[in-house]
N, C-alpha and C positions, 0 to 999 in steps of 0.2 A: 455511613458518613458520620463524622464526629458530631456529637451534639444532636443527633437525630432523635426526634420524639416518637415513641411507640405509637402505632396506629395511624401515623401520617404517611401516605404513599411516597415512596422514594422514586418519583418519576425520573426517567432518563433525561439528563440535562436540566432537571428541575422543572420541566414543562409538562403539564397534563396533556396527553394526546387527544385529538378530536375523536368523537364516538365512532366515526366510520373506520378509523384505523384500529380501534380496540376490537372490532369484529372481523378484521382482515386476517387471512391465513398467511403462513410463511411464504408461499409462492407469490401471493399478491403483494406482500410487503417488499419482497426482493425486487420485483419489477418496478414498483413505485419508487423505491429508493435508488435503483440504478438510473432511472430516467430523471431523477432530481439532480444527478451529479453535474451536468453541464451548468445549470443555473447556479448551484452552490459554488462551483469552481469560479465562475465569472464574478460572483459577489466577493469571494475572497480576494481575487486579483485586484478588484477595484479598491477594496479596503486597504490592502497592503501597499498600494501605490499612493493613497491619498489620506488615509485616516491619521491625524496627528499623533494620537496615542500609540498606534502600531508603529508608525515611523520612528517615534522616540524609542520604543523598545528595540527595534532593529538597530538603531544607532548605538544603544547601550551594549547590546550583545556584540556588535562589531568591535567596539572598543575593548571588550574583554579578551578577544582573540589576538590582541596585539602582544600578549604574553607568549613566551615560547612553550612548546609542547603540543600534543595532538588535540584535535577537537573530537570529542566523543559524543555519539548519539546513543541514548539508552532507551530501549522500549521492549515490549513483548508482543507477540502475535502480529496483528496488522500494524501496530505502532512501530514495531521493529522494522517491518518491511518498508514503511513510509520513509524511513531515514536513509535507506541505502542510496537513493538518488543523490542526497546531499553529500554523503561521504564520497561517492564516486566523483562528483563535481570538484570537491575540494582536492582530492587526490590528483585529479587530472591537471590541476593548476599548481601542483607542487606543495600543497599544504597537507601535512599528515592528519588523517582523519579516519575514524573507524566507527562502524555501527555495531553495538554490543547488546546482547540479551541482558535485560535489566536484572533478571533473577540470577543469572550466572555471575554478573558483576557484583551483586549484593553479597553473595556467599564466597566468591573467590577473588574478586578484583579490587576491592576497596583499599587494600594495603598499598596499591600503586596509584591511588587516585590523585595524589599530589602532583604527579607528573603531567596531568592534563591541563591545558590552557583553559578549556571550557568544556563542560558537560551539559548537553541539552537533553532533557528527559521528555519523552513523548508518551502521553496517555490520553485516550479518548475520554474516559470517565473521570480521571483525576482522583480516583479512589483505589486504584490497584495497590494491594498491600505492599508489594515490592517497591513500587515507586514512592509511596508515602514514606516507607522506611529509609529509602535513599535520601530523600529530602531531610529527614530528621537527623541522619548521621553525617550529612555532607555539608554542615554549616560553614566549614572553612574552605570549601571549594567554590569556584566560580560556576554557578548553576543557572541554567535557563529552562524554560518549560514551554512545550507546545501541547495545548489541551483544548478539548471541546466543551468543557464544563466549568464556567467561571464561578460556580457555586461550590466547587470541590475542595477537598482537603489540600491537594497538591497546589492548586491555584492560590490558596491562602498561605502556603508555606514559602512562597518566593515572590520577589518583586519583578523578576525578569521573565516575563511570560507573554506568549503569543497565542491568540485564539485560532482554533481550527475553523470555526464559523460554518460548520456543516449542518447545524440544526440537530434536533433529536434524531436518533437512528435506532431502529427497532429490530433489525435483522442482522444480516452479515455486514461487515465493515465495507460499505460501498462509498458513501459520501465522505466518511471520515478518513478512509485511506486516500482517496483522491485529494482532498483538501489538505490533509497533513503532509502528503508528499509535496504538494505545491508550496506549502508554508516552509518546509525544510529546504527545498531548492532555492526559494527566495532568500531565506536566511543565509544559506551558503553563498549565494551570489552577492549579497550585501557584504559579507565578510571579505570577499575577494575584490570588491569594488567593481563588479560587473553589472552592466545594464541588463535587466531581465524582462522588462515589460513587453517588448515586442515579441520575444520568443514565447512568453507566457500567454499572450493574447492569441498568438497563432495556434498554440497547443489547445487552448479552450475552443477555438473554432474547429480544429480538426476533430477534437473529442466529440463535440456536439454533432457535427455533420456525419461522422462515421458511426455513432451509436445507433441511430435509427436503421441505417443500412445493414450493419452487422447483426443487429438484433432481429431484423426481418428474415435473415437466413438461418436463424438458430435451429430450426427443425432439421434442415439439411446437415448442419454441423453436428447435431446430436446423432443423426442417423449414421453419419460417417464414423463416429467414435463408438457407436453401440457395439457391444460384444467384446470390447477390450477387457483383458484381465486387469489392467491398471492403466493409468494415464500419468505420464511424466512430463513436466513442464520445464523448459530449458531457456535460460536467458543469461546475458552477460551485462556487467555494469549495472546501470539503473534498471534495466529490464529484469535483472535477477530479483530485485525487490518485487516486480510485477509477477514473476514466476512463483515466488513464495506465497504472495497474496492470492494468486490464482488457485494454487493447490489448497490453501485454506478455504477458499470460497467453495470449491467443488466438494471438499470433504465435509465441511460444516453443514452445507445446505442439502446435499444429496446422500451423504454417507458413503459415496464411492471413493475408493482409495486413490489418491493422487499425491505425487511427490515432486518437489522442486529440485532443480540442479543448476549449477553453473555449466556453461558449455564445456569447459575443460574437465570439470568434475564428472560430467556424464560420459565424456569420451573415454576417460581413464577408469571407468568402472561399469555402471549400468549398461553402457552401450554393448557390452559383451553378451548380454542375454536377450537382445532384441530379436523378436521373431514375429510370427503372424498374429500373436495375441496382443501385441504391443501397439499403443498409440502414444506418440510424442507430440506435444505442442511446442514448437520451436519459434522463439522470437528472433528473427533475423533482422535486427534493427541497429541503427547507429553505425559507427565506423567499423564495427566487427560483423556487419551483416553477412558478408561472404562466408564467414566461418559458420554461421547458422545455416546458410544454404548448403554448404559442404556437408554438414552433419545430417541435414535432412536427406540428402542423396544417399549417405551411408546407411541411415536407418532403413530407407527404401530397399537398398540392395540386400539388407539382411532380412527382408520380408515384413518389416514393420510399417505401420501407417503413420503419416505425419500431417498435422495441421501446421502449415507454414505461414506465420504472420510476418509480413514484409511490406515495405514501401514500394516494391517492384512488382511487375506482372510475372506470374508463373502459371504454367498450364496445369489444369487439374487432371489427375489420373485416378485410377482405382485406389491408389495408395497415397496420394498427395491431395490435400484439400488446401488450396491457397486462400488466405484472407489478406486482401490488400488494405493497408492502413496508411493514411496520409503521413508523410514524413514530418518529423518535428526535430528541433534542435536537441542535442544531448544536454542534460540528462532527462528531458521531459518525456521520453518514451517510458519512463517509470510509471507514468499515468496512462498513456494511450494503450500500452500493451495489454492492459487488463480487459479491454472490451470483448475480445473473442472468448476468453474463458468465462466472463460474466454471462455472455449470450448462451454459451454451452450449458452453464449451470442452470440458467432459467429454463432452457428446453428440457434438461434432465429432470428437474423437479416438476415441471408441467406434466411430464410423462409418467413419472414413478411416485410423485409425492415429495413433499418437503420434510426433511428430517429435523430441521431446527425451527421450533415455534417462535413467533415474535416475542421479544422481551420488552415490556413497557416500564418495568421498575428495576432498579439495581438490586441484586442479591447481596449476600454476604461476601465481602472482599477479603480473601485470605490467601496465604502462600500455600 
């Protein structure tokens, strides 16, 4: 962080963690933070509906998109995933919008930046080197920020900023992904003049009630997936953001190789090598749910196993593990889709150990 004094701890979000967390291991932190998600999500929804400062920021950002040009969302890792739901919503209502990797944009895209109506940068820490540099060179652009750290460099470099309100996070991006996705969807809804409170509250209820049920069956879910050579996670639209985040969660926490795909991208590529060593987690959600069910059947015909996440009932078989998930309005499945992969990840690290130790302080932020 800029201006940081040597010898002073750089606590995550500027808050010293309680002693009991400092002694927790990665597996314990993962479960704690997963189970904190519903409360943090509800707190964000209340704040975005009623907090005068946040409402004013939403109004300002809505005014900025009255200009012609696409709306860009720029982030990396979990922050990149969080914005896909917002782009999908804007696109579905006829507004050009794209989610772009911030590092790629910094090195290859800035020469076209003037074409964008608004660029919203997402960063949990607010200290990622690429995001800081984009704020420094983007002074002539219309910029916004979604961030979890109000003491950060990025927060101080812009006036158009929205908080993630997830609290400090010490393991995998659980709470910050959930809340950043919600903030992005709300911002996109405000840009479009759409009411969002009812759908958001229903999503929070579905998320809370399904978390305990799905996490309770995590051992069975892990046993079904055990022995796979790899796991591929497939989603479309907002659920594609959930697929990318799910793969990151599995890889970061367990070290097991997992990869995300869109439904079409999987069908026209990796689908060709599906065999008995293969497990796919397929999100059959939203208005394209039938395409997910169709792909699941095709994977099964090729000998592969499928975890099918769907709002409908499906019969379990030796090669199909159905996970029923309460239906939510599009694009809120970008949040709820993550529950089954989070439960699977927790069961994997409970069985084999956690690869990612808790991080209580920020390290050096560099490209």
